C-alpha positions in Angstrom: 41.5 33.2 -31.3 43.6 31.9 -34.1 45.3 28.4 -34.0 48.5 29.3 -36.1 49.4 32.6 -33.7 51.4 32.3 -30.4 51.7 35.4 -27.9 54.3 36.2 -25.5 53.5 36.0 -21.8 55.6 37.0 -19.2 58.9 35.6 -18.2 59.7 32.4 -16.0 62.4 31.4 -14.4 64.4 30.4 -17.3 63.5 33.9 -18.6 61.6 32.6 -21.1 58.5 34.4 -22.8 57.3 32.3 -25.9 58.0 28.4 -27.0 56.7 26.7 -29.9 57.8 23.2 -30.1 57.5 20.6 -32.5 54.4 19.3 -29.8 53.0 22.2 -29.7 52.8 23.1 -33.4 51.9 19.5 -34.5 54.8 19.4 -36.8 58.4 17.5 -37.2 61.0 19.6 -37.3 60.8 23.3 -35.8 61.4 24.3 -32.5 61.7 28.3 -31.6 61.7 30.1 -28.0 62.9 33.8 -26.9 64.3 34.1 -23.7 64.6 37.6 -21.5 67.6 37.4 -19.4 68.5 40.2 -17.0 72.2 41.4 -16.6 73.9 38.4 -15.0 71.2 35.5 -15.4 72.1 32.4 -16.8 70.7 30.2 -19.2 71.8 26.1 -19.1 70.6 23.7 -21.5 71.5 20.8 -23.5 70.2 20.3 -27.0 69.7 17.0 -26.9 68.5 15.5 -30.2 68.3 18.8 -32.3 70.6 21.6 -33.4 70.4 24.8 -32.5 71.0 28.4 -33.8 71.6 31.1 -30.4 70.5 34.3 -31.9 71.0 37.6 -30.1 68.2 39.7 -30.4 69.2 42.4 -28.3 71.8 43.4 -25.7 75.6 41.0 -24.7 76.1 37.4 -23.4 79.1 34.7 -22.7 78.0 31.9 -24.5 79.6 28.1 -23.7 79.6 24.8 -24.7 82.1 22.4 -23.6 85.9 23.6 -24.6 84.3 26.3 -26.8 83.6 30.1 -24.9 82.7 33.4 -26.8 83.0 35.9 -24.4 80.8 39.1 -24.1 79.7 38.8 -27.5 76.6 40.9 -29.1 76.4 44.4 -30.1 72.7 45.4 -31.4 70.9 47.0 -28.0 67.8 47.3 -30.7 66.3 45.1 -33.1 65.6 48.1 -34.8 69.1 49.1 -35.2 69.4 46.9 -38.1 72.5 45.6 -37.7 73.3 41.8 -38.3 73.2 40.1 -34.8 75.7 37.8 -33.3 74.6 34.2 -33.2 75.8 30.7 -32.1 75.3 27.6 -33.9 75.5 24.3 -31.5 75.0 20.8 -32.7 72.7 18.1 -31.2 74.0 16.3 -28.1 76.2 19.3 -26.5 74.9 21.1 -23.3 75.4 24.9 -23.4 75.3 28.1 -21.5 74.6 31.4 -22.3 75.4 34.2 -19.5 73.7 37.7 -19.7 76.6 40.5 -19.3 73.8 43.3 -20.0 69.7 42.7 -20.2 69.4 40.6 -23.1 67.0 38.9 -25.9 67.8 35.4 -27.0 66.2 33.6 -29.8 66.5 29.7 -29.4 66.4 28.0 -32.9 66.2 24.5 -33.1 65.4 21.7 -35.7 66.4 17.6 -35.7 70.8 17.5 -35.7 72.9 14.7 -37.3 76.4 15.7 -35.3 77.7 17.0 -38.5 79.1 20.1 -37.4 81.2 21.5 -34.7 80.1 24.5 -32.4 80.6 28.0 -34.3 80.3 31.9 -33.7 78.4 33.7 -36.5 79.7 37.5 -36.6 77.8 40.2 -37.8 80.0 40.5 -41.1 79.4 36.7 -42.0 75.8 37.7 -41.9 74.7 38.8 -46.0 72.6 41.3 -46.2 70.4 42.1 -49.0 67.5 44.0 -50.3 64.0 42.1 -52.2 61.4 44.1 -53.7 60.5 47.7 -55.1 58.4 50.2 -54.2 56.3 49.0 -51.3 57.3 45.8 -51.6 60.8 46.4 -50.5 62.4 44.3 -47.5 65.7 44.1 -46.3 67.5 40.6 -45.5 69.5 39.3 -42.7 70.7 36.0 -43.9 72.0 34.3 -40.5 72.1 30.7 -41.3 71.4 30.2 -45.2 71.4 27.0 -47.0 75.0 27.9 -48.3 76.3 27.8 -44.6 76.8 24.6 -43.0 73.9 23.0 -40.8 71.8 19.7 -40.9 68.3 21.1 -41.2 68.4 24.9 -39.6 67.5 28.0 -41.9 67.4 31.3 -40.1 67.1 34.7 -41.5 65.6 38.4 -40.5 63.9 40.3 -42.4 62.9 43.9 -42.2 59.9 45.6 -43.7 59.5 48.8 -44.0 55.9 50.8 -42.1 53.3 50.1 -45.0 55.2 47.7 -47.0 54.4 44.1 -47.9 57.1 41.4 -47.0 57.0 37.7 -48.0 55.0 38.9 -51.0 53.6 38.1 -53.8 52.8 35.1 -51.3 54.6 32.1 -51.6 54.8 28.6 -50.1 57.1 25.5 -49.4 54.9 22.4 -48.4 55.7 20.0 -51.0 59.0 17.7 -51.6 59.0 18.6 -55.5 62.7 19.3 -55.6 64.1 21.6 -57.4 61.1 23.8 -58.0 59.8 23.3 -54.2 60.7 21.9 -51.0 59.0 21.0 -47.5 59.9 23.5 -45.1 58.0 24.1 -41.5 58.0 27.7 -40.7 57.9 30.1 -37.8 58.1 34.0 -38.3 58.9 35.6 -34.6 57.5 39.7 -34.7 58.6 42.8 -33.8 57.2 46.3 -34.3 58.6 49.8 -33.8 57.1 51.6 -32.5 56.5 48.9 -30.0 52.3 49.9 -29.8 51.9 48.9 -33.8 50.9 46.1 -35.6 50.8 44.2 -38.9 48.9 41.6 -40.2 49.6 38.1 -42.0 47.5 35.7 -43.5 48.4 31.9 -44.0 46.4 30.3 -46.6 46.2 26.9 -49.1 45.3 26.9 -52.3 41.9 25.1 -51.6 41.3 27.0 -48.6 41.2 24.1 -46.2 44.0 26.4 -44.2 43.1 30.3 -44.3 43.6 32.3 -41.3 44.3 36.0 -41.0 45.6 37.6 -37.7 46.8 40.9 -36.4 50.1 40.3 -35.2 51.6 42.7 -32.3 54.9 42.9 -30.6 56.2 39.4 -29.8 53.9 37.6 -31.4 55.0 34.4 -33.4 53.0 32.8 -36.3 53.4 29.6 -37.0 53.1 28.3 -40.8 52.8 24.6 -41.1 51.8 24.9 -44.7 50.5 27.4 -47.6 51.3 30.6 -48.4 52.1 33.4 -46.0 52.6 37.2 -47.1 52.9 39.5 -44.1 51.7 43.5 -44.5 53.0 45.9 -42.1 50.8 49.3 -41.4 51.4 52.7 -42.0 53.6 54.4 -39.5 55.0 51.2 -37.8 58.5 49.4 -38.9 58.5 45.5 -38.7 61.0 42.8 -38.3 60.8 39.3 -37.8 63.0 36.6 -37.4 62.2 33.0 -39.7 63.1 29.6 -38.8 62.6 26.9 -41.4 63.2 23.5 -41.5 61.9 20.5 -43.2 63.1 16.9 -44.6 65.8 17.9 -46.9 67.5 21.5 -46.1 66.6 23.5 -49.7 64.7 26.8 -49.3 62.6 26.5 -52.6 59.3 28.0 -53.3 56.5 28.6 -55.4 54.4 31.8 -55.7 50.7 31.9 -55.8 49.6 31.7 -59.4 47.3 34.2 -59.1 49.4 36.8 -57.8 52.6 35.6 -60.0 52.5 38.5 -61.9 53.4 40.7 -59.1 57.2 39.1 -59.3 57.2 39.6 -62.9 56.5 43.0 -63.1 
């Protein structure tokens, strides 16, 4: 089994079905987990030294942190409705609770925080939507927490890739500190399929092939990208969604395409 693929498991007492920590990934910045909460179930936690972005994948919830309270937020009941989600940004060093007002799925994205920003609600109308690529390289972007919006470390984005299309393509990487040309960013890909029995393929590889893993990803799997190029292909008949979390020593998304495939971007 690949070392970069994390599979979901049955919910624990807090509804957690998947988790990536800096310790489990062997890196320094990105943390990611997913909770499935039944209506009325409550998740309580502290952000400790890490800023958080709570993404309501599906369902509705009331989120509180200190004097901040966002009542019964959420709109999307199925990820493949393709409408932007509600999300909540939380700085490091605060407590918070999430109470499910319907059955719901929550993604908890985290990275080192420095206390520079206040808690805030991110509403669907604040999420910038765009389309990249053309033909079988077309994919649709929903920027939840891009670098143009305030945060210390986190970058969070959703991508919808139509069935049979490629994504994160041509293959690109962000693992060298060489701004403004390239930045170092760790990354997780949380995958969902429609219909749910589908699959996709993701490859993570470096120029020297010291890292070169290709994995079949199924509904609810997460792929860790510590370095290297990381393209994704959606199988015929199955739409692909993924939620990306990125963070590194500098909050900038600058990447380089694989030179062997750069010609695709220039078409």
